[in-house]
All heavy atoms as an XYZ file, in Angstrom:
684
protein
N      24.108    123.439     54.211
C      25.309    123.199     54.940
C      25.730    121.736     54.831
O      26.894    121.446     54.596
C      25.134    123.576     56.406
C      26.313    123.186     57.252
S      26.016    123.104     59.021
C      24.825    121.830     59.175
N      24.801    120.806     54.987
C      25.133    119.390     54.948
C      25.678    118.995     53.581
O      26.641    118.227     53.491
C      23.923    118.526     55.364
C      24.212    117.054     55.172
C      23.560    118.802     56.816
N      25.110    119.539     52.526
C      25.631    119.252     51.179
C      27.095    119.673     51.057
O      27.900    118.967     50.454
C      24.802    119.967     50.113
C      23.444    119.367     49.903
C      22.637    120.136     48.862
O      23.198    121.003     48.164
O      21.444    119.859     48.759
N      27.448    120.814     51.636
C      28.844    121.272     51.601
C      29.750    120.315     52.362
O      30.880    120.060     51.955
C      28.960    122.681     52.176
C      28.425    123.757     51.239
C      28.784    125.143     51.742
N      28.313    125.357     53.102
C      27.269    126.111     53.424
N      26.614    126.760     52.496
N      26.893    126.247     54.671
N      29.270    119.772     53.474
C      30.070    118.836     54.263
C      30.313    117.545     53.493
O      31.402    116.978     53.548
C      29.392    118.533     55.600
C      29.218    119.725     56.543
C      28.490    119.291     57.810
C      30.551    120.360     56.877
N      29.312    117.082     52.767
C      29.473    115.885     51.939
C      30.465    116.173     50.821
O      31.399    115.400     50.581
C      28.116    115.407     51.377
C      28.314    114.302     50.355
C      27.207    114.936     52.509
N      30.287    117.302     50.161
C      31.171    117.684     49.050
C      32.627    117.816     49.520
O      33.560    117.441     48.809
C      30.701    118.984     48.414
C      31.511    119.417     47.247
N      31.503    118.746     46.040
C      32.389    120.445     47.107
C      32.331    119.340     45.215
N      32.882    120.369     45.830
N      32.823    118.328     50.730
C      34.173    118.514     51.272
C      34.765    117.207     51.808
O      35.924    117.171     52.200
C      34.154    119.564     52.371
N      33.960    116.149     51.846
C      34.457    114.862     52.319
C      34.354    114.649     53.812
O      34.859    113.669     54.341
N      33.684    115.561     54.510
C      33.530    115.422     55.957
C      32.443    114.424     56.331
O      32.478    113.851     57.420
C      33.194    116.765     56.610
C      34.262    117.788     56.481
N      35.526    117.628     56.986
C      34.260    118.999     55.869
C      36.252    118.691     56.708
N      35.505    119.541     56.030
N      31.466    114.235     55.457
C      30.316    113.388     55.784
C      29.995    112.473     54.615
O      30.069    112.880     53.454
C      29.102    114.253     56.103
N      29.645    111.234     54.948
C      29.114    110.331     53.931
C      27.591    110.394     54.020
O      27.034    111.199     54.773
C      29.657    108.912     54.128
C      29.336    108.333     55.498
O      28.395    108.814     56.172
O      30.028    107.379     55.908
N      26.907    109.561     53.270
C      25.438    109.643     53.217
C      24.788    109.400     54.571
O      23.843    110.097     54.946
C      24.907    108.644     52.191
N      25.280    108.426     55.337
C      24.647    108.129     56.622
C      24.890    109.240     57.636
O      23.983    109.608     58.398
C      25.118    106.778     57.170
O      26.507    106.801     57.425
N      26.090    109.794     57.645
C      26.381    110.905     58.559
C      25.575    112.132     58.140
O      25.014    112.832     58.992
C      27.895    111.207     58.594
C      28.182    112.476     59.381
C      28.659    110.023     59.182
N      25.471    112.389     56.865
C      24.677    113.521     56.385
C      23.223    113.386     56.815
O      22.616    114.349     57.283
C      24.777    113.630     54.867
N      22.673    112.189     56.685
C      21.283    111.966     57.101
C      21.121    112.209     58.600
O      20.130    112.815     59.034
C      20.847    110.551     56.738
N      22.084    111.758     59.393
C      22.016    111.977     60.839
C      22.081    113.457     61.173
O      21.321    113.947     62.016
C      23.142    111.216     61.532
N      22.965    114.188     60.503
C      23.064    115.634     60.737
C      21.758    116.340     60.402
O      21.343    117.270     61.107
C      24.193    116.228     59.900
C      25.618    115.884     60.326
C      26.601    116.322     59.259
C      25.962    116.505     61.661
N      21.105    115.912     59.343
C      19.839    116.531     58.955
C      18.729    116.277     59.968
O      17.800    117.071     60.087
C      19.415    116.032     57.568
C      20.224    116.569     56.404
C      19.872    115.821     55.119
C      20.010    118.068     56.238
N      18.814    115.182     60.704
C      17.781    114.838     61.681
C      17.917    115.589     63.005
O      16.948    115.686     63.757
C      17.819    113.337     61.975
C      17.354    112.477     60.838
C      17.432    111.001     61.188
O      17.397    110.661     62.395
O      17.534    110.192     60.259
N      19.113    116.072     63.301
C      19.347    116.706     64.606
C      19.018    118.193     64.536
O      19.613    118.928     63.742
C      20.814    116.503     65.057
C      21.073    117.244     66.367
C      21.112    115.021     65.223
N      18.096    118.656     65.354
C      17.721    120.075     65.364
C      18.745    120.903     66.145
O      18.559    121.227     67.316
C      16.346    120.071     66.039
C      16.424    118.895     66.973
C      17.286    117.871     66.285
N      19.857    121.243     65.502
C      20.957    121.933     66.185
C      20.508    123.243     66.828
O      21.030    123.644     67.866
C      22.102    122.180     65.193
C      23.396    122.661     65.848
C      24.548    122.631     64.843
N      25.811    122.925     65.475
C      26.482    124.069     65.340
N      25.993    125.031     64.564
N      27.622    124.254     65.961
N      19.527    123.898     66.246
C      19.055    125.166     66.803
C      18.479    125.002     68.213
O      18.436    125.950     68.975
C      18.023    125.812     65.875
C      16.745    125.055     65.764
N      16.609    123.953     64.926
C      15.561    125.220     66.390
C      15.373    123.492     65.044
N      14.723    124.242     65.922
N      18.078    123.791     68.569
C      17.527    123.548     69.904
C      18.628    123.309     70.945
O      18.336    123.215     72.128
C      16.574    122.370     69.865
C      15.402    122.649     68.923
C      14.474    121.507     68.852
N      13.393    121.803     69.785
C      12.487    120.932     70.155
N      12.535    119.702     69.708
N      11.533    121.271     70.990
N      19.867    123.215     70.494
C      20.979    122.916     71.391
C      21.860    124.130     71.673
O      22.870    124.020     72.364
C      21.835    121.791     70.798
C      21.080    120.492     70.503
C      21.982    119.521     69.756
C      20.553    119.874     71.778
N      21.479    125.275     71.131
C      22.230    126.513     71.346
C      21.320    127.529     72.028
O      20.094    127.399     71.984
C      22.785    127.096     70.018
C      23.709    126.105     69.334
C      21.676    127.524     69.088
N      21.907    128.536     72.665
C      21.066    129.587     73.259
C      20.157    130.209     72.196
O      20.552    130.348     71.023
C      22.091    130.601     73.775
C      23.335    129.803     74.006
C      23.328    128.756     72.918
N      18.971    130.563     72.597
C      17.980    131.107     71.664
C      18.519    132.286     70.859
O      18.229    132.427     69.673
C      16.724    131.533     72.436
C      15.553    131.850     71.565
C      14.287    132.115     72.367
O      14.071    131.454     73.392
O      13.518    132.999     71.946
N      19.338    133.112     71.474
C      19.893    134.276     70.785
C      20.826    133.887     69.629
O      21.086    134.700     68.749
C      20.649    135.156     71.774
N      21.317    132.639     69.621
C      22.224    132.184     68.569
C      21.554    131.223     67.589
O      22.206    130.713     66.682
C      23.446    131.502     69.190
C      24.309    132.386     70.088
C      25.395    131.561     70.747
C      24.901    133.518     69.277
N      20.271    130.992     67.748
C      19.568    130.003     66.926
C      19.676    130.294     65.435
O      19.774    129.368     64.627
C      18.098    129.921     67.338
N      19.715    131.549     65.049
C      19.809    131.880     63.617
C      21.156    131.465     63.026
O      21.283    131.311     61.815
C      19.558    133.364     63.382
C      20.646    134.260     63.927
C      20.346    135.738     63.734
O      19.182    136.134     63.885
O      21.291    136.473     63.429
N      22.159    131.248     63.859
C      23.488    130.824     63.387
C      23.708    129.322     63.572
O      24.787    128.809     63.259
C      24.567    131.598     64.140
C      24.505    133.088     63.856
C      25.567    133.877     64.574
N      26.902    133.368     64.241
C      27.954    133.507     65.041
N      27.853    134.132     66.187
N      29.122    133.017     64.682
N      22.710    128.626     64.048
C      22.863    127.214     64.395
C      23.292    126.334     63.227
O      23.962    125.325     63.431
C      21.568    126.678     64.995
N      22.932    126.696     62.025
C      23.251    125.854     60.870
C      24.417    126.396     60.038
O      24.668    125.932     58.941
C      21.997    125.609     60.035
C      20.980    124.866     60.868
C      19.934    125.531     61.484
C      21.121    123.504     61.100
C      19.038    124.859     62.299
C      20.231    122.827     61.910
C      19.193    123.503     62.505
O      18.317    122.827     63.320
N      25.150    127.335     60.609
C      26.406    127.770     60.020
C      27.467    126.781     60.489
O      27.360    126.205     61.566
C      26.771    129.179     60.465
C      25.811    130.219     60.006
N      26.064    131.561     60.118
C      24.587    130.142     59.447
C      25.061    132.256     59.642
N      24.138    131.409     59.231
N      28.499    126.607     59.724
C      29.543    125.657     60.094
C      30.566    126.311     61.022
O      31.723    126.521     60.664
C      30.220    125.091     58.840
C      31.121    123.924     59.164
O      30.918    123.267     60.208
O      32.059    123.661     58.389
N      30.098    126.640     62.215
C      30.944    127.273     63.230
C      30.606    126.696     64.602
O      29.492    126.240     64.833
C      30.753    128.809     63.275
C      31.192    129.465     61.975
C      29.313    129.175     63.591
N      31.598    126.748     65.484
C      31.343    126.428     66.891
C      30.629    127.632     67.507
O      30.892    128.777     67.129
C      32.655    126.156     67.610
N      29.734    127.368     68.431
C      28.990    128.446     69.087
C      29.068    128.264     70.600
O      29.065    127.131     71.088
C      27.519    128.427     68.654
C      27.250    128.700     67.181
C      25.796    128.420     66.847
C      27.609    130.142     66.839
N      29.104    129.361     71.350
C      29.146    129.242     72.809
C      27.814    128.723     73.352
O      26.745    129.092     72.860
C      29.410    130.673     73.270
C      28.911    131.541     72.164
C      29.118    130.752     70.898
N      27.912    127.842     74.347
C      26.692    127.313     74.976
C      26.659    127.612     76.476
O      25.787    127.135     77.177
C      26.538    125.800     74.737
C      27.751    125.025     75.255
C      26.263    125.518     73.266
C      27.559    123.522     75.264
N      27.615    128.386     76.953
C      27.661    128.756     78.358
C      28.738    127.995     79.113
O      29.252    126.978     78.649
N      29.080    128.512     80.285
C      30.086    127.889     81.151
C      31.412    127.661     80.449
O      32.129    126.703     80.737
C      29.547    126.570     81.724
C      28.257    126.673     82.504
C      28.353    127.614     83.698
O      29.402    127.616     84.378
O      27.381    128.346     83.956
N      31.742    128.526     79.473
C      33.007    128.418     78.764
C      33.065    127.278     77.761
O      34.133    126.946     77.255
N      31.926    126.657     77.463
C      31.880    125.543     76.518
C      31.299    126.006     75.183
O      30.633    127.033     75.105
C      31.021    124.407     77.067
C      31.579    123.765     78.309
C      30.738    122.564     78.730
O      29.673    122.301     78.192
N      31.236    121.832     79.689
N      31.561    125.188     74.152
C      30.987    125.467     72.840
C      30.347    124.209     72.277
O      30.680    123.093     72.683
C      32.066    125.938     71.836
O      33.044    124.910     71.692
C      32.719    127.226     72.280
N      29.421    124.414     71.363
C      28.892    123.321     70.556
C      29.813    123.254     69.338
O      30.119    124.283     68.733
C      27.418    123.557     70.164
C      26.842    122.360     69.402
C      27.230    124.835     69.401
C      25.331    122.467     69.151
N      30.297    122.079     69.023
C      31.261    121.924     67.924
C      30.643    122.299     66.586
O      29.434    122.166     66.372
C      31.745    120.479     67.850
O      32.425    120.134     69.032
N      31.497    122.735     65.685
C      31.067    123.035     64.320
C      30.577    121.750     63.654
O      31.131    120.666     63.901
C      32.220    123.617     63.518
N      29.547    121.821     62.837
C      29.038    120.629     62.156
C      30.110    119.861     61.382
O      30.087    118.630     61.353
C      27.958    121.187     61.228
C      27.457    122.388     61.962
C      28.692    122.992     62.585
N      31.068    120.559     60.779
C      32.115    119.848     60.035
C      32.973    118.995     60.956
O      33.400    117.896     60.579
C      32.992    120.828     59.254
O      33.615    121.749     60.133
N      33.203    119.451     62.170
C      33.985    118.680     63.141
C      33.193    117.455     63.583
O      33.719    116.337     63.623
C      34.381    119.562     64.347
C      35.025    118.736     65.446
C      35.301    120.686     63.899
N      31.918    117.645     63.899
C      31.063    116.527     64.299
C      30.955    115.514     63.159
O      31.053    114.302     63.378
C      29.673    117.038     64.738
C      28.697    115.891     64.945
C      29.807    117.860     66.007
N      30.795    116.004     61.946
C      30.684    115.109     60.793
C      31.960    114.303     60.596
O      31.915    113.084     60.397
C      30.364    115.913     59.532
N      33.110    114.960     60.649
C      34.387    114.271     60.433
C      34.650    113.234     61.522
O      35.089    112.109     61.229
C      35.525    115.283     60.366
N      34.390    113.598     62.778
C      34.599    112.633     63.869
C      33.660    111.443     63.730
O      34.061    110.291     63.931
C      34.404    113.315     65.226
C      35.471    114.311     65.558
S      35.413    114.921     67.265
C      33.787    115.641     67.369
N      32.426    111.706     63.384
C      31.439    110.639     63.246
C      31.786    109.740     62.065
O      31.742    108.507     62.184
C      30.030    111.237     63.082
O      29.764    112.087     64.206
C      28.980    110.154     63.016
N      32.148    110.327     60.964
C      32.518    109.535     59.787
C      33.720    108.644     60.079
O      33.763    107.483     59.669
C      32.818    110.454     58.616
C      33.126    109.701     57.337
C      33.214    110.653     56.158
N      33.471    109.898     54.958
C      34.506    110.090     54.167
N      35.370    111.051     54.430
N      34.672    109.359     53.098
N      34.680    109.161     60.816
C      35.888    108.393     61.144
C      35.562    107.150     61.972
O      36.283    106.149     61.900
C      36.881    109.281     61.887
N      34.492    107.186     62.724
C      34.101    106.027     63.532
C      33.565    104.881     62.686
O      33.590    103.730     63.119
C      33.053    106.432     64.571
C      33.549    107.322     65.697
C      32.366    107.816     66.530
C      34.547    106.587     66.553
N      33.048    105.181     61.514
C      32.474    104.161     60.619
C      31.509    103.254     61.379
O      31.625    102.030     61.359
C      33.581    103.349     59.947
N      30.558    103.864     62.041
C      29.614    103.131     62.879
C      28.660    102.264     62.080
O      28.224    102.638     60.998
C      28.784    104.109     63.713
C      29.543    104.903     64.764
C      28.646    105.970     65.362
C      30.102    103.986     65.835
N      28.329    101.141     62.664
C      27.313    100.266     62.120
C      26.114    100.243     63.052
O      26.206    100.677     64.207
N      24.996     99.730     62.600
C      23.770     99.765     63.394
C      23.812     98.911     64.667
O      22.972     99.088     65.545
C      22.702     99.248     62.430
C      23.459     98.480     61.406
C      24.798     99.125     61.294
N      24.806     98.046     64.807
C      24.925     97.231     66.016
C      25.985     97.751     66.985
O      26.191     97.170     68.048
C      25.264     95.782     65.646
C      24.159     95.119     64.838
O      22.976     95.439     65.078
O      24.485     94.304     63.953
N      26.649     98.838     66.642
C      27.729     99.371     67.469
C      27.210    100.083     68.705
O      26.110    100.641     68.710
C      28.607    100.332     66.667
C      29.444     99.627     65.629
O      29.813     98.457     65.852
O      29.727    100.244     64.593
N      28.037    100.053     69.742
C      27.779    100.791     70.975
C      28.880    101.825     71.111
O      30.033    101.545     70.819
C      27.798     99.850     72.177
C      26.675     98.836     72.129
C      26.790     97.838     73.258
N      26.679     98.541     74.528
C      27.102     98.034     75.684
N      27.667     96.855     75.732
N      26.969     98.720     76.798
N      28.537    103.023     71.585
C      29.492    104.123     71.679
C      29.486    104.672     73.098
O      28.423    104.888     73.680
C      29.122    105.268     70.705
C      30.086    106.438     70.840
C      29.073    104.768     69.277
N      30.675    104.889     73.641
C      30.832    105.612     74.899
C      31.338    106.995     74.538
O      32.426    107.139     73.977
C      31.823    104.911     75.827
C      32.227    105.697     77.082
C      30.993    105.959     77.965
C      33.308    104.956     77.847
N      30.544    107.997     74.838
C      30.951    109.370     74.548
C      31.218    110.080     75.860
O      30.383    110.083     76.760
C      29.866    110.126     73.767
C      30.411    111.420     73.245
C      29.427    112.556     73.253
O      28.320    112.413     73.762
O      29.802    113.609     72.747
N      32.386    110.681     75.958
C      32.789    111.376     77.182
C      32.899    112.860     76.873
O      33.493    113.248     75.867
C      34.131    110.815     77.705
C      33.947    109.339     78.044
C      34.621    111.617     78.910
C      35.184    108.608     78.407
N      32.328    113.686     77.733
C      32.364    115.127     77.520
C      31.212    115.591     76.652
O      31.408    116.249     75.644
N      30.017    115.264     77.044
C      28.833    115.485     76.220
C      28.585    116.937     75.844
O      28.197    117.215     74.724
C      27.593    114.900     76.932
O      27.835    113.521     77.156
C      26.356    115.083     76.103
N      28.795    117.867     76.728
C      28.590    119.284     76.408
C      27.164    119.581     75.986
O      26.223    119.416     76.743
N      26.982    119.973     74.742
C      25.667    120.367     74.238
C      24.796    119.179     73.842
O      23.614    119.340     73.606
C      25.829    121.254     73.004
O      26.329    120.476     71.921
N      25.397    118.000     73.711
C      24.734    116.763     73.264
C      24.574    116.680     71.746
O      23.941    115.763     71.246
C      23.394    116.542     73.957
N      25.165    117.601     71.008
C      25.067    117.573     69.549
C      25.714    116.309     68.988
O      25.098    115.568     68.211
C      25.704    118.835     68.962
C      25.644    118.954     67.456
C      24.464    118.730     66.755
C      26.763    119.337     66.740
C      24.410    118.864     65.375
C      26.719    119.488     65.368
C      25.549    119.241     64.688
O      25.499    119.390     63.316
N      26.957    116.048     69.389
C      27.638    114.847     68.912
C      26.869    113.602     69.340
O      26.686    112.675     68.550
C      29.069    114.795     69.463
C      29.846    113.556     69.057
C      30.311    113.606     67.627
O      31.126    114.436     67.253
N      29.807    112.717     66.798
N      26.370    113.598     70.566
C      25.606    112.462     71.078
C      24.372    112.205     70.225
O      24.070    111.064     69.881
C      25.170    112.725     72.539
O      26.331    113.057     73.302
C      24.482    111.530     73.139
N      23.661    113.264     69.883
C      22.442    113.124     69.088
C      22.743    112.573     67.699
O      21.987    111.748     67.172
C      21.733    114.476     68.983
N      23.849    113.008     67.104
C      24.230    112.494     65.784
C      24.601    111.016     65.898
O      24.144    110.188     65.110
C      25.380    113.328     65.176
C      25.921    112.686     63.917
C      24.913    114.753     64.900
N      25.414    110.678     66.885
C      25.820    109.284     67.086
C      24.625    108.374     67.328
O      24.592    107.229     66.838
C      26.788    109.183     68.272
C      28.141    109.850     68.108
C      28.891    109.858     69.445
C      28.959    109.199     67.034
N      23.652    108.865     68.077
C      22.480    108.047     68.410
C      21.663    107.657     67.187
O      20.930    106.676     67.225
C      21.595    108.793     69.402
N      21.807    108.374     66.110
C      21.080    108.047     64.883
C      21.816    107.005     64.050
O      21.252    106.491     63.090
C      20.839    109.308     64.060
C      19.657    110.083     64.657
C      19.786    111.560     64.520
N      18.599    112.234     65.018
C      18.393    112.502     66.316
N      19.260    112.163     67.219
N      17.288    113.122     66.694
N      23.049    106.670     64.441
C      23.853    105.736     63.647
C      24.216    104.452     64.382
O      24.541    103.463     63.742
C      25.131    106.434     63.181
C      24.919    107.654     62.292
C      26.212    108.413     62.122
C      24.363    107.216     60.950
N      24.211    104.477     65.689
C      24.631    103.326     66.492
C      23.445    102.749     67.251
O      22.421    103.406     67.438
C      25.711    103.755     67.482
N      23.609    101.518     67.699
C      22.543    100.867     68.460
C      22.375    101.515     69.828
O      21.243    101.602     70.335
C      22.865     99.383     68.629
N      23.481    101.981     70.404
C      23.423    102.553     71.752
C      24.537    103.566     71.920
O      25.656    103.352     71.452
C      23.580    101.442     72.788
C      23.493    101.894     74.220
C      23.606    100.745     75.209
O      23.994     99.626     74.813
O      23.301    100.989     76.375
N      24.228    104.668     72.602
C      25.237    105.668     72.964
C      25.131    105.881     74.453
O      24.065    106.204     74.972
C      25.029    107.003     72.208
C      26.070    108.030     72.655
C      25.088    106.800     70.713
N      26.253    105.700     75.120
C      26.334    105.973     76.552
C      27.138    107.250     76.689
O      28.259    107.342     76.203
C      27.014    104.811     77.297
C      26.209    103.532     77.072
C      27.143    105.125     78.786
C      26.945    102.270     77.402
N      26.532    108.243     77.324
C      27.159    109.550     77.376
C      27.278    110.024     78.807
O      26.433    109.794     79.611
C      26.301    110.525     76.564
O      26.847    111.785     76.576
């Protein structure tokens, strides 16, 4: 999946590496774990969803984060975006 995101231009090398480090299957209900690495949003309860990896990759890439950057993330939800950001920035406040 990550290779497809890079090929499609959604992720650069650093974002791809961050996506590979985050265990997305641990952030979705157990019954949906087999679909965790498909490029789709999945329900996480309370009417919320975990964003599709391509959306997280594109948003993260657009930030062009450096290792000294600090990020304020609002609307954490499943924490998927937070976990990806935390691998690229010095600090994430969520």
